[in-house]
Each structure stands twice: as C-alpha cells, then as structure tokens.
OpenMM code with the backbone's topology and positions (N, CA, C; nanometers):
from openmm import Vec3, app, unit

residues = "MET ASP TYR PHE ARG ILE GLY GLN ILE VAL ARG PRO HIS GLY VAL THR GLY ALA LEU LYS LEU LEU PRO LEU THR ASP ASP VAL LYS ARG PHE LYS ALA LEU SER GLU ALA TYR LEU GLU GLN GLY SER ASP PHE LEU PRO VAL THR ALA SER GLU ILE SER VAL GLN PRO ASP ALA VAL PHE LEU ARG LEU SER THR CYS HIS THR CYS GLU GLU ALA GLN LYS LEU ARG GLY VAL TYR LEU CYS VAL ASP ARG ALA HIS ALA ALA LYS LEU PRO ALA GLY ARG TRP PHE VAL LYS ASP LEU ILE GLY CYS THR VAL THR ASP THR ALA GLY ASN ALA CYS GLY THR LEU THR ASP VAL LEU GLU THR GLY ALA ASN ASP VAL TYR VAL LEU ARG ARG PRO ASP LYS GLY THR LEU MET ILE PRO ALA ILE LYS LYS LEU LEU ARG GLU VAL ASP VAL ALA HIS GLN ARG ILE VAL LEU ASP ALA ASP VAL LEU ALA GLU VAL GLY LEU TYR GLU ASP".split()
positions = [
    Vec3(10.0759, 4.3665, 2.3247),
    Vec3(9.9602, 4.3181, 2.2506),
    Vec3(9.9368, 4.4094, 2.1314),
    Vec3(9.8998, 4.3513, 2.0189),
    Vec3(9.8686, 4.4275, 1.8974),
    Vec3(9.7222, 4.4690, 1.8981),
    Vec3(9.6982, 4.5937, 1.8560),
    Vec3(9.5622, 4.6445, 1.8415),
    Vec3(9.5437, 4.6955, 1.6994),
    Vec3(9.4235, 4.6792, 1.6478),
    Vec3(9.3906, 4.7229, 1.5132),
    Vec3(9.2760, 4.8226, 1.5192),
    Vec3(9.2945, 4.9371, 1.4552),
    Vec3(9.1889, 5.0374, 1.4490),
    Vec3(9.0795, 4.9883, 1.3556),
    Vec3(8.9562, 4.9881, 1.4048),
    Vec3(8.8438, 4.9464, 1.3202),
    Vec3(8.7455, 5.0604, 1.2962),
    Vec3(8.7595, 5.1698, 1.3703),
    Vec3(8.6704, 5.2833, 1.3517),
    Vec3(8.7186, 5.4042, 1.4279),
    Vec3(8.6648, 5.5193, 1.3897),
    Vec3(8.6954, 5.6438, 1.4590),
    Vec3(8.5643, 5.7098, 1.4983),
    Vec3(8.5557, 5.7515, 1.6234),
    Vec3(8.4340, 5.8141, 1.6737),
    Vec3(8.4208, 5.9526, 1.6113),
    Vec3(8.3039, 5.9751, 1.5488),
    Vec3(8.2792, 6.1000, 1.4766),
    Vec3(8.2089, 6.2009, 1.5662),
    Vec3(8.1019, 6.1533, 1.6358),
    Vec3(8.0230, 6.2466, 1.7170),
    Vec3(7.9247, 6.1673, 1.8023),
    Vec3(7.8623, 6.2371, 1.8977),
    Vec3(7.7544, 6.1720, 1.9727),
    Vec3(7.6359, 6.1463, 1.8798),
    Vec3(7.5558, 6.0483, 1.9167),
    Vec3(7.4333, 6.0182, 1.8430),
    Vec3(7.3198, 6.0186, 1.9454),
    Vec3(7.2497, 6.1291, 1.9520),
    Vec3(7.1444, 6.1429, 2.0530),
    Vec3(7.1998, 6.2020, 2.1811),
    Vec3(7.1216, 6.1926, 2.2872),
    Vec3(7.1589, 6.2586, 2.4129),
    Vec3(7.1937, 6.1604, 2.5253),
    Vec3(7.1929, 6.0322, 2.4951),
    Vec3(7.2164, 5.9341, 2.6020),
    Vec3(7.3495, 5.8611, 2.5900),
    Vec3(7.4462, 5.9179, 2.5159),
    Vec3(7.5799, 5.8602, 2.5101),
    Vec3(7.6075, 5.7681, 2.3929),
    Vec3(7.5111, 5.7496, 2.3035),
    Vec3(7.5383, 5.6681, 2.1847),
    Vec3(7.6355, 5.7435, 2.0941),
    Vec3(7.7025, 5.6704, 2.0053),
    Vec3(7.8072, 5.7288, 1.9227),
    Vec3(7.7903, 5.6946, 1.7756),
    Vec3(7.8346, 5.7863, 1.6907),
    Vec3(7.8464, 5.7588, 1.5478),
    Vec3(7.9939, 5.7327, 1.5219),
    Vec3(8.0209, 5.6230, 1.4490),
    Vec3(8.1565, 5.5787, 1.4237),
    Vec3(8.1815, 5.5720, 1.2738),
    Vec3(8.2957, 5.6213, 1.2288),
    Vec3(8.3382, 5.6072, 1.0904),
    Vec3(8.4144, 5.4751, 1.0807),
    Vec3(8.3646, 5.3782, 1.0043),
    Vec3(8.4341, 5.2494, 0.9957),
    Vec3(8.5679, 5.2620, 0.9219),
    Vec3(8.6694, 5.1947, 0.9731),
    Vec3(8.8017, 5.1938, 0.9109),
    Vec3(8.8389, 5.0510, 0.8711),
    Vec3(8.7424, 4.9777, 0.8249),
    Vec3(8.7608, 4.8384, 0.7881),
    Vec3(8.6924, 4.8134, 0.6546),
    Vec3(8.7401, 4.7148, 0.5822),
    Vec3(8.6810, 4.6828, 0.4519),
    Vec3(8.5443, 4.6173, 0.4660),
    Vec3(8.5166, 4.5578, 0.5813),
    Vec3(8.3929, 4.4833, 0.6016),
    Vec3(8.3158, 4.5406, 0.7206),
    Vec3(8.2197, 4.6301, 0.6930),
    Vec3(8.1443, 4.6917, 0.8025),
    Vec3(8.0551, 4.5907, 0.8746),
    Vec3(8.0276, 4.4783, 0.8114),
    Vec3(7.9449, 4.3758, 0.8765),
    Vec3(8.0140, 4.3182, 0.9995),
    Vec3(8.1465, 4.3336, 1.0097),
    Vec3(8.2205, 4.2825, 1.1243),
    Vec3(8.1706, 4.3433, 1.2558),
    Vec3(8.1093, 4.4623, 1.2478),
    Vec3(8.0613, 4.5297, 1.3678),
    Vec3(7.9411, 4.4592, 1.4298),
    Vec3(7.8668, 4.3854, 1.3490),
    Vec3(7.7474, 4.3179, 1.4006),
    Vec3(7.7796, 4.2212, 1.5136),
    Vec3(7.8954, 4.1597, 1.5093),
    Vec3(7.9353, 4.0628, 1.6118),
    Vec3(8.0300, 4.1237, 1.7157),
    Vec3(8.0526, 4.2534, 1.7093),
    Vec3(8.1467, 4.3182, 1.7999),
    Vec3(8.0903, 4.3262, 1.9413),
    Vec3(8.1705, 4.2890, 2.0378),
    Vec3(8.1328, 4.3095, 2.1781),
    Vec3(8.2523, 4.3667, 2.2535),
    Vec3(8.3653, 4.2993, 2.2509),
    Vec3(8.4854, 4.3468, 2.3188),
    Vec3(8.5655, 4.4372, 2.2260),
    Vec3(8.6041, 4.5530, 2.2764),
    Vec3(8.6834, 4.6473, 2.1981),
    Vec3(8.7680, 4.7310, 2.2934),
    Vec3(8.8442, 4.8236, 2.2362),
    Vec3(8.9326, 4.9092, 2.3147),
    Vec3(8.9269, 5.0505, 2.2588),
    Vec3(8.9327, 5.1488, 2.3477),
    Vec3(8.9453, 5.2885, 2.3075),
    Vec3(9.0930, 5.3240, 2.3122),
    Vec3(9.1462, 5.3734, 2.2010),
    Vec3(9.2866, 5.4143, 2.1953),
    Vec3(9.2967, 5.5567, 2.2475),
    Vec3(9.3630, 5.5710, 2.3596),
    Vec3(9.3809, 5.7042, 2.4180),
    Vec3(9.5286, 5.7220, 2.4476),
    Vec3(9.5956, 5.7903, 2.3553),
    Vec3(9.7415, 5.8021, 2.3644),
    Vec3(9.8028, 5.6652, 2.3416),
    Vec3(9.8852, 5.6225, 2.4354),
    Vec3(9.9465, 5.4898, 2.4243),
    Vec3(9.8687, 5.3852, 2.5030),
    Vec3(9.7559, 5.4259, 2.5613),
    Vec3(9.6731, 5.3333, 2.6391),
    Vec3(9.5562, 5.2824, 2.5560),
    Vec3(9.5153, 5.1604, 2.5844),
    Vec3(9.4004, 5.0990, 2.5203),
    Vec3(9.3053, 5.0548, 2.6305),
    Vec3(9.1953, 5.1291, 2.6440),
    Vec3(9.1008, 5.1049, 2.7515),
    Vec3(8.9911, 5.0099, 2.7058),
    Vec3(8.9706, 4.8989, 2.7777),
    Vec3(8.8686, 4.8024, 2.7364),
    Vec3(8.7275, 4.8577, 2.7523),
    Vec3(8.6421, 4.8287, 2.6534),
    Vec3(8.5015, 4.8683, 2.6556),
    Vec3(8.4184, 4.7538, 2.5984),
    Vec3(8.2904, 4.7575, 2.6296),
    Vec3(8.1957, 4.6637, 2.5708),
    Vec3(8.1036, 4.7424, 2.4793),
    Vec3(8.0865, 4.6934, 2.3570),
    Vec3(7.9987, 4.7593, 2.2599),
    Vec3(7.8635, 4.6892, 2.2586),
    Vec3(7.7572, 4.7692, 2.2417),
    Vec3(7.6224, 4.7124, 2.2341),
    Vec3(7.5339, 4.8019, 2.1485),
    Vec3(7.4112, 4.7558, 2.1242),
    Vec3(7.3122, 4.8306, 2.0450),
    Vec3(7.3732, 4.8819, 1.9149),
    Vec3(7.4323, 4.7929, 1.8397),
    Vec3(7.5072, 4.8281, 1.7192),
    Vec3(7.4158, 4.8288, 1.5967),
    Vec3(7.4217, 4.9395, 1.5224),
    Vec3(7.3471, 4.9532, 1.3971),
    Vec3(7.4481, 4.9843, 1.2871),
    Vec3(7.4521, 4.8986, 1.1863),
    Vec3(7.5500, 4.9128, 1.0787),
    Vec3(7.4837, 4.9727, 0.9557),
    Vec3(7.5407, 5.0817, 0.9066),
    Vec3(7.4985, 5.1474, 0.7832),
    Vec3(7.6139, 5.1353, 0.6841),
    Vec3(7.5923, 5.1605, 0.5558),
    Vec3(7.7019, 5.1459, 0.4586),
    Vec3(7.8245, 5.2324, 0.4896),
    Vec3(7.8033, 5.3525, 0.5440),
    Vec3(7.9161, 5.4423, 0.5672),
    Vec3(7.9311, 5.4864, 0.7125),
    Vec3(7.8573, 5.4250, 0.8029),
    Vec3(7.8655, 5.4622, 0.9439),
    Vec3(7.8171, 5.3474, 1.0318),
    Vec3(7.8610, 5.3509, 1.1556),
    Vec3(7.8153, 5.2539, 1.2554),
    Vec3(7.7697, 5.3345, 1.3764),
    Vec3(7.6541, 5.2973, 1.4310),
    Vec3(7.6030, 5.3605, 1.5514),
    Vec3(7.6079, 5.2556, 1.6615),
    Vec3(7.6578, 5.2962, 1.7790),
    Vec3(7.6705, 5.1994, 1.8875),
    Vec3(7.6766, 5.2679, 2.0226),
    Vec3(7.6709, 5.1852, 2.1241),
    Vec3(7.6898, 5.2301, 2.2614),
    Vec3(7.8140, 5.1619, 2.3167),
    Vec3(7.8860, 5.2334, 2.4013),
    Vec3(8.0007, 5.1765, 2.4702),
    Vec3(7.9743, 5.1781, 2.6197),
    Vec3(8.0235, 5.0765, 2.6867),
    Vec3(7.9963, 5.0589, 2.8294),
    Vec3(8.0459, 5.1736, 2.9158),
    Vec3(8.1395, 5.2546, 2.8664),
    Vec3(8.1962, 5.3637, 2.9454),
    Vec3(8.1357, 5.4997, 2.9128),
    Vec3(8.0346, 5.5035, 2.8256),
    Vec3(7.9803, 5.6310, 2.7787),
    Vec3(7.8285, 5.6330, 2.7989),
    Vec3(7.7813, 5.7241, 2.8880),
    Vec3(7.6394, 5.7251, 2.9231),
    Vec3(7.5700, 5.8588, 2.9021),
    Vec3(7.6465, 5.9622, 2.8671),
    Vec3(7.5872, 6.0941, 2.8471),
    Vec3(7.6404, 6.1560, 2.7184),
    Vec3(7.5696, 6.2557, 2.6709),
    Vec3(7.6136, 6.3274, 2.5514),
    Vec3(7.7491, 6.3957, 2.5767),
    Vec3(7.7694, 6.4449, 2.6978),
    Vec3(7.8950, 6.5105, 2.7324),
    Vec3(8.0120, 6.4118, 2.7268),
    Vec3(7.9909, 6.2904, 2.7782),
    Vec3(8.0953, 6.1877, 2.7711),
    Vec3(8.1230, 6.1511, 2.6257),
    Vec3(8.0185, 6.1430, 2.5453),
    Vec3(8.0331, 6.1106, 2.4035),
    Vec3(8.1106, 6.2212, 2.3303),
    Vec3(8.0836, 6.3467, 2.3645),
    Vec3(8.1552, 6.4598, 2.3026),
    Vec3(8.3060, 6.4472, 2.3246),
    Vec3(8.3462, 6.4038, 2.4433),
    Vec3(8.4883, 6.3915, 2.4766),
    Vec3(8.5579, 6.2816, 2.3964),
    Vec3(8.4794, 6.1940, 2.3347),
    Vec3(8.5380, 6.0828, 2.2593),
    Vec3(8.5538, 6.1127, 2.1098),
    Vec3(8.5141, 6.2324, 2.0665),
    Vec3(8.5307, 6.2687, 1.9247),
    Vec3(8.6754, 6.2475, 1.8826),
    Vec3(8.6943, 6.1787, 1.7697),
    Vec3(8.8281, 6.1571, 1.7156),
    Vec3(8.9019, 6.0373, 1.7725),
    Vec3(8.8477, 5.9754, 1.8763),
    Vec3(8.9128, 5.8602, 1.9394),
    Vec3(8.8912, 5.7361, 1.8527),
    Vec3(8.9926, 5.6517, 1.8457),
    Vec3(8.9836, 5.5287, 1.7670),
    Vec3(8.9289, 5.4136, 1.8500),
    Vec3(8.8422, 5.3344, 1.7883),
    Vec3(8.7933, 5.2109, 1.8478),
    Vec3(8.8756, 5.0988, 1.7862),
    Vec3(8.9304, 5.0126, 1.8700),
    Vec3(9.0233, 4.9091, 1.8252),
    Vec3(8.9797, 4.7716, 1.8742),
    Vec3(9.0364, 4.6692, 1.8119),
    Vec3(9.0230, 4.5316, 1.8599),
    Vec3(9.1635, 4.4751, 1.8738),
    Vec3(9.1765, 4.3735, 1.9591),
    Vec3(9.3058, 4.3070, 1.9699),
    Vec3(9.3186, 4.2041, 1.8588),
    Vec3(9.4374, 4.1481, 1.8429),
    Vec3(9.4625, 4.0549, 1.7329),
    Vec3(9.3684, 3.9345, 1.7379),
    Vec3(9.3356, 3.8874, 1.8569),
    Vec3(9.2470, 3.7709, 1.8699),
    Vec3(9.1079, 3.7983, 1.8136),
    Vec3(9.0652, 3.9255, 1.8146),
    Vec3(8.9322, 3.9613, 1.7661),
    Vec3(8.9356, 4.0325, 1.6303),
    Vec3(9.0523, 4.0349, 1.5686),
    Vec3(9.0649, 4.0974, 1.4363),
    Vec3(8.9961, 4.0094, 1.3323),
    Vec3(8.9514, 4.0715, 1.2257),
    Vec3(8.8863, 3.9972, 1.1168),
    Vec3(8.9858, 3.8996, 1.0559),
    Vec3(8.9371, 3.7852, 1.0159),
    Vec3(9.0215, 3.6864, 0.9485),
    Vec3(9.0354, 3.7286, 0.8023),
    Vec3(9.1573, 3.7361, 0.7551),
    Vec3(9.1820, 3.7821, 0.6190),
    Vec3(9.1962, 3.6642, 0.5237),
    Vec3(9.1468, 3.6811, 0.4013),
    Vec3(9.1655, 3.5746, 0.3012),
    Vec3(9.3118, 3.5677, 0.2579),
    Vec3(9.3481, 3.4594, 0.1944),
    Vec3(9.4844, 3.4427, 0.1429),
    Vec3(9.5187, 3.5592, 0.0503),
    Vec3(9.6411, 3.6069, 0.0601),
    Vec3(9.6849, 3.7162, -0.0255),
    Vec3(9.6507, 3.8539, 0.0272),
    Vec3(9.6001, 3.8619, 0.1499),
    Vec3(9.5695, 3.9920, 0.2136),
    Vec3(9.6395, 3.9959, 0.3484),
    Vec3(9.6880, 4.1149, 0.3854),
    Vec3(9.7630, 4.1292, 0.5092),
    Vec3(9.7211, 4.2574, 0.5789),
    Vec3(9.7379, 4.2592, 0.7092),
    Vec3(9.7155, 4.3815, 0.7846),
    Vec3(9.8324, 4.4760, 0.7580),
    Vec3(9.8033, 4.6040, 0.7396),
    Vec3(9.9070, 4.7040, 0.7161),
    Vec3(10.0096, 4.6989, 0.8284),
    Vec3(9.9627, 4.6851, 0.9502),
    Vec3(10.0511, 4.6792, 1.0667),
    Vec3(10.1569, 4.5688, 1.0519),
    Vec3(10.1205, 4.4573, 0.9890),
    Vec3(10.2136, 4.3462, 0.9722),
    Vec3(10.3112, 4.3685, 0.8564),
    Vec3(10.2746, 4.4527, 0.7610),
    Vec3(10.3616, 4.4808, 0.6469),
    Vec3(10.4699, 4.5831, 0.6804),
    Vec3(10.4350, 4.6799, 0.7663),
    Vec3(10.5295, 4.7848, 0.8028),
    Vec3(10.6518, 4.7210, 0.8677),
    Vec3(10.7693, 4.7588, 0.8182),
    Vec3(10.8940, 4.7051, 0.8721),
    Vec3(10.9502, 4.5882, 0.7936),
    Vec3(10.8750, 4.5362, 0.6961),
    Vec3(10.9255, 4.4252, 0.6147),
    Vec3(11.0447, 4.4713, 0.5309),
    Vec3(11.1446, 4.3851, 0.5188),
    Vec3(11.2582, 4.4082, 0.4318),
    Vec3(11.2180, 4.3624, 0.2915),
    Vec3(11.2435, 4.4480, 0.1923),
    Vec3(11.1998, 4.4203, 0.0562),
    Vec3(11.3217, 4.4023, -0.0340),
    Vec3(11.3208, 4.2916, -0.1095),
    Vec3(11.4245, 4.2646, -0.2088),
    Vec3(11.3553, 4.2298, -0.3404),
    Vec3(11.4349, 4.2182, -0.4474),
    Vec3(11.3753, 4.1736, -0.5734),
    Vec3(11.4309, 4.0363, -0.6103),
    Vec3(11.3782, 3.9781, -0.7150),
    Vec3(11.4165, 3.8432, -0.7546),
    Vec3(11.5604, 3.8357, -0.8047),
    Vec3(11.6228, 3.9490, -0.8334),
    Vec3(11.7635, 3.9516, -0.8735),
    Vec3(11.8553, 3.9635, -0.7526),
    Vec3(11.7965, 3.9692, -0.6327),
    Vec3(11.8755, 3.9772, -0.5104),
    Vec3(11.9103, 4.1179, -0.4661),
    Vec3(11.8557, 4.2188, -0.5313),
    Vec3(11.8829, 4.3581, -0.4945),
    Vec3(11.7972, 4.4005, -0.3762),
    Vec3(11.8567, 4.4738, -0.2835),
    Vec3(11.7823, 4.5296, -0.1712),
    Vec3(11.7022, 4.6489, -0.2218),
    Vec3(11.5730, 4.6495, -0.1909),
    Vec3(11.4848, 4.7583, -0.2360),
    Vec3(11.4507, 4.8542, -0.1236),
    Vec3(11.4695, 4.8125, 0.0007),
    Vec3(11.4420, 4.8993, 0.1138),
    Vec3(11.3541, 4.8332, 0.2176),
    Vec3(11.3028, 4.9151, 0.3072),
    Vec3(11.2143, 4.8708, 0.4142),
    Vec3(11.0787, 4.9359, 0.3945),
    Vec3(10.9738, 4.8568, 0.4039),
    Vec3(10.8390, 4.9105, 0.3857),
    Vec3(10.8052, 4.9982, 0.5067),
    Vec3(10.7779, 5.1266, 0.4811),
    Vec3(10.7524, 5.2205, 0.5897),
    Vec3(10.6090, 5.2718, 0.5958),
    Vec3(10.5348, 5.2579, 0.4841),
    Vec3(10.3982, 5.3089, 0.4829),
    Vec3(10.3202, 5.2396, 0.3717),
    Vec3(10.1888, 5.2367, 0.3878),
    Vec3(10.0994, 5.1852, 0.2850),
    Vec3(9.9959, 5.2930, 0.2573),
    Vec3(9.9906, 5.3396, 0.1335),
    Vec3(9.8943, 5.4417, 0.0932),
    Vec3(9.7749, 5.3717, 0.0300),
    Vec3(9.6569, 5.4006, 0.0788),
    Vec3(9.5353, 5.3408, 0.0237),
    Vec3(9.4779, 5.4377, -0.0790),
    Vec3(9.4885, 5.4011, -0.2068),
    Vec3(9.4518, 5.4935, -0.3145),
    Vec3(9.3166, 5.4653, -0.3775),
    Vec3(9.2574, 5.3540, -0.3459),
    Vec3(9.1300, 5.3180, -0.4071),
    Vec3(9.1483, 5.2075, -0.5087),
    Vec3(9.2264, 5.2324, -0.6131),
    Vec3(9.2488, 5.1307, -0.7158),
    Vec3(9.3305, 5.0154, -0.6584),
    Vec3(9.4421, 5.0465, -0.5992),
    Vec3(9.5253, 4.9483, -0.5300),
    Vec3(9.6120, 5.0238, -0.4304),
    Vec3(9.6599, 4.9529, -0.3308),
    Vec3(9.7476, 5.0155, -0.2322),
    Vec3(9.8823, 5.0458, -0.2973),
    Vec3(9.9527, 5.1415, -0.2387),
    Vec3(10.0876, 5.1747, -0.2821),
    Vec3(10.1788, 5.1568, -0.1607),
    Vec3(10.2837, 5.0758, -0.1790),
    Vec3(10.3808, 5.0530, -0.0724),
    Vec3(10.4917, 5.1564, -0.0839),
    Vec3(10.5263, 5.2168, 0.0279),
    Vec3(10.6334, 5.3160, 0.0331),
    Vec3(10.7535, 5.2488, 0.0991),
    Vec3(10.8643, 5.2457, 0.0253),
    Vec3(10.9862, 5.1820, 0.0741),
    Vec3(11.0927, 5.2873, 0.0996),
    Vec3(11.1562, 5.2783, 0.2140),
    Vec3(11.2669, 5.3685, 0.2473),
    Vec3(11.3955, 5.2951, 0.2147),
    Vec3(11.4772, 5.3581, 0.1317),
    Vec3(11.6031, 5.2972, 0.0899),
    Vec3(11.7177, 5.3771, 0.1496),
    Vec3(11.8000, 5.3136, 0.2335),
    Vec3(11.9116, 5.3869, 0.2959),
    Vec3(11.9980, 5.4550, 0.1911),
    Vec3(12.0220, 5.5825, 0.2103),
    Vec3(12.1065, 5.6636, 0.1221),
    Vec3(12.0563, 5.6723, -0.0216),
    Vec3(11.9331, 5.6247, -0.0488),
    Vec3(11.8826, 5.6286, -0.1855),
    Vec3(11.7444, 5.6920, -0.1946),
    Vec3(11.6865, 5.7339, -0.0842),
    Vec3(11.5557, 5.7980, -0.0896),
    Vec3(11.4408, 5.7007, -0.0794),
    Vec3(11.3326, 5.7334, -0.1486),
    Vec3(11.2075, 5.6597, -0.1370),
    Vec3(11.1712, 5.5934, -0.2691),
    Vec3(11.1168, 5.4730, -0.2567),
    Vec3(11.0653, 5.4005, -0.3726),
    Vec3(10.9186, 5.3705, -0.3440),
    Vec3(10.8310, 5.4026, -0.4380),
    Vec3(10.6890, 5.3718, -0.4232),
    Vec3(10.6507, 5.2698, -0.5286),
    Vec3(10.5773, 5.1658, -0.4838),
    Vec3(10.5381, 5.0586, -0.5747),
    Vec3(10.3911, 5.0247, -0.5552),
    Vec3(10.3224, 4.9898, -0.6636),
    Vec3(10.1833, 4.9470, -0.6478),
    Vec3(10.1800, 4.8045, -0.5903),
    Vec3(10.0860, 4.7783, -0.5040),
    Vec3(10.0713, 4.6447, -0.4456),
    Vec3(9.9856, 4.5610, -0.5396),
    Vec3(10.0491, 4.5123, -0.6459),
    Vec3(9.9777, 4.4343, -0.7469),
    Vec3(10.0367, 4.2936, -0.7530),
    Vec3(9.9524, 4.1978, -0.7893),
    Vec3(9.9922, 4.0563, -0.7889),
    Vec3(10.1133, 4.0275, -0.8757),
    Vec3(10.1199, 4.0890, -0.9930),
    Vec3(10.2311, 4.0568, -1.0834),
    Vec3(10.3651, 4.1075, -1.0302),
    Vec3(10.3639, 4.2001, -0.9361),
    Vec3(10.4879, 4.2517, -0.8771),
    Vec3(10.5270, 4.1747, -0.7510),
    Vec3(10.4283, 4.1415, -0.6692),
    Vec3(10.4563, 4.0768, -0.5407),
    Vec3(10.4775, 3.9271, -0.5602),
    Vec3(10.6007, 3.8839, -0.5606),
    Vec3(10.6313, 3.7420, -0.5771),
    Vec3(10.6092, 3.6651, -0.4479),
    Vec3(10.6515, 3.7254, -0.3361),
    Vec3(10.6379, 3.6582, -0.2065),
    Vec3(10.6194, 3.7631, -0.0971),
    Vec3(10.5207, 3.7388, -0.0113),
    Vec3(10.5004, 3.8227, 0.1064),
    Vec3(10.4987, 3.7280, 0.2253),
    Vec3(10.5962, 3.7444, 0.3133),
    Vec3(10.6113, 3.6577, 0.4300),
    Vec3(10.6180, 3.7462, 0.5540),
    Vec3(10.4997, 3.7819, 0.6073),
    Vec3(10.4976, 3.8734, 0.7219),
    Vec3(10.5553, 3.8082, 0.8467),
    Vec3(10.5491, 3.6762, 0.8573),
    Vec3(10.6049, 3.6067, 0.9736),
    Vec3(10.7559, 3.6285, 0.9827),
    Vec3(10.8220, 3.6374, 0.8678),
    Vec3(10.9666, 3.6596, 0.8648),
    Vec3(11.0025, 3.8016, 0.8200),
    Vec3(10.9009, 3.8873, 0.8121),
    Vec3(10.9183, 4.0287, 0.7786),
    Vec3(10.9958, 4.0503, 0.6481),
    Vec3(10.9525, 3.9795, 0.5414),
    Vec3(11.0196, 3.9988, 0.4133),
    Vec3(10.9214, 3.9923, 0.2975),
    Vec3(10.9550, 4.0690, 0.1941),
    Vec3(10.8764, 4.0744, 0.0710),
    Vec3(10.9741, 4.0628, -0.0453),
    Vec3(10.9380, 3.9827, -0.1438),
    Vec3(11.0202, 3.9688, -0.2648),
    Vec3(10.9380, 4.0188, -0.3835),
    Vec3(11.0000, 4.1064, -0.4627),
    Vec3(10.9348, 4.1650, -0.5802),
    Vec3(10.9932, 4.1067, -0.7079),
    Vec3(10.9123, 4.0988, -0.8111),
    Vec3(10.9587, 4.0562, -0.9430),
    Vec3(11.0438, 4.1702, -1.0002),
    Vec3(11.1731, 4.1429, -1.0256),
    Vec3(11.2668, 4.2469, -1.0695),
    Vec3(11.2250, 4.3095, -1.2025),
    Vec3(11.1748, 4.2286, -1.2960),
    Vec3(11.1350, 4.2826, -1.4268),
    Vec3(11.0147, 4.3749, -1.4154),
    Vec3(10.9167, 4.3352, -1.3362),
    Vec3(10.7972, 4.4172, -1.3183),
    Vec3(10.8329, 4.5446, -1.2415),
    Vec3(10.9214, 4.5317, -1.1428),
    Vec3(10.9637, 4.6482, -1.0643),
    Vec3(11.0238, 4.7552, -1.1547),
    Vec3(11.1016, 4.7143, -1.2536),
    Vec3(11.1621, 4.8100, -1.3468),
    Vec3(11.0556, 4.8887, -1.4230),
    Vec3(10.9392, 4.8272, -1.4437),
    Vec3(10.8302, 4.8926, -1.5169),
    Vec3(10.7460, 4.9847, -1.4299),
    Vec3(10.7207, 4.9459, -1.3053),
    Vec3(10.6200, 5.0155, -1.2262),
    Vec3(10.6731, 5.0926, -1.1055),
    Vec3(10.7990, 5.0751, -1.0690),
    Vec3(10.8542, 5.1449, -0.9528),
    Vec3(10.8673, 5.2939, -0.9774),
    Vec3(10.8344, 5.3736, -0.8785),
    Vec3(10.8450, 5.5187, -0.8874),
    Vec3(10.9482, 5.5642, -0.7840),
    Vec3(11.0600, 5.6135, -0.8318),
    Vec3(11.1686, 5.6535, -0.7441),
    Vec3(11.1604, 5.8023, -0.7146),
    Vec3(11.1891, 5.8377, -0.5920),
    Vec3(11.1935, 5.9780, -0.5528),
    Vec3(11.3168, 6.0426, -0.6167),
    Vec3(11.3012, 6.1628, -0.6661),
    Vec3(11.4156, 6.2330, -0.7276),
    Vec3(11.5128, 6.2779, -0.6224),
] * unit.nanometer
topology = app.Topology()
chain = topology.addChain("A")
for resn in residues:
    res = topology.addResidue(resn, chain)
    for name in ("N", "CA", "C"):
        topology.addAtom(name, app.Element.getBySymbol(name[0]), res)
C-alpha cells in the first residue's frame, strides 16, 4: 500500500497528549476532514484516528487516538503522519505526487534517453527534477510547462521538449 506524508509531529501541545504538526502538504485545509491516518515508524505504518483538529496557516494542532499524555506525545517528535492513497488529496490536472514521479524514465522529443527521475527538489519558484543518467552523471531540470511535453506516471515515463532542454538543463560536471 502507498502512503503519503502529510505532516511531521513537531512537539506536544499542552499536557494531555495533543500534538503540534508541521504540514507537508500544499493545502492545509485538507486536515479539516482528516480522520483516518497512519504514523510512520520505520517501515511500519500504524493506524490512528485524528480528532480535535485546529488548522493554522503554518501549523496543525490535533489529537491522535494512540496519544493521551505529554510523555507519549514527546516520543512522537519527528514522526510523520501519513494517509493512504485512497485518502490522499485529489490533484488537479498537470500535478503529480512526487512518489509517483520517482522512477520515471525520461526521454526527449528527439528520442534521446535523459535518465531516470531520482529526486524532486522543491525550490519555491518551481520544482527541480533530478535525473540520474547511467555513466553520464546527473541532469537537473526545472519542472516547467514549456519543458514537460508528456508526463505519464501510469507508464512511468516523461517526455521533454528537446529544444527547451538544451536551454534549461543543468548537467553535473
């Protein structure tokens, strides 16, 4: 099953087990309807129920069904709160989950292999895709509309405009 990180527990909030969460999602309003979630602990995902949720612009305060004391809350510092794919936010056209992009084979419109997408850097202005090229090092490209001709996460492939790639691609020395 796929899980998506939506927040990271920062610290206890009060003395009765409530938590402060750093949101890791573009839409903090998604927390208002949150009930079923998972705590990522190593390779395990433990189911929890969220309640008493208060959404702020840069933080979320909530209670989890498995946390009832300040001491229990302290032990959860740094732990990720996740949702499964069925409860993930619905994305508009032209947006993809990073998890679905990782591993895509990337080519250009001239038929050249560009590599495999291994990481997505979130820079603020636009994301940067990091491509690993066998025996050729790393290629970094901005995730901009004029470059991305086709993104097909179902078939794990991305096609880039060859002319635009020549202008904006940053190759590792």
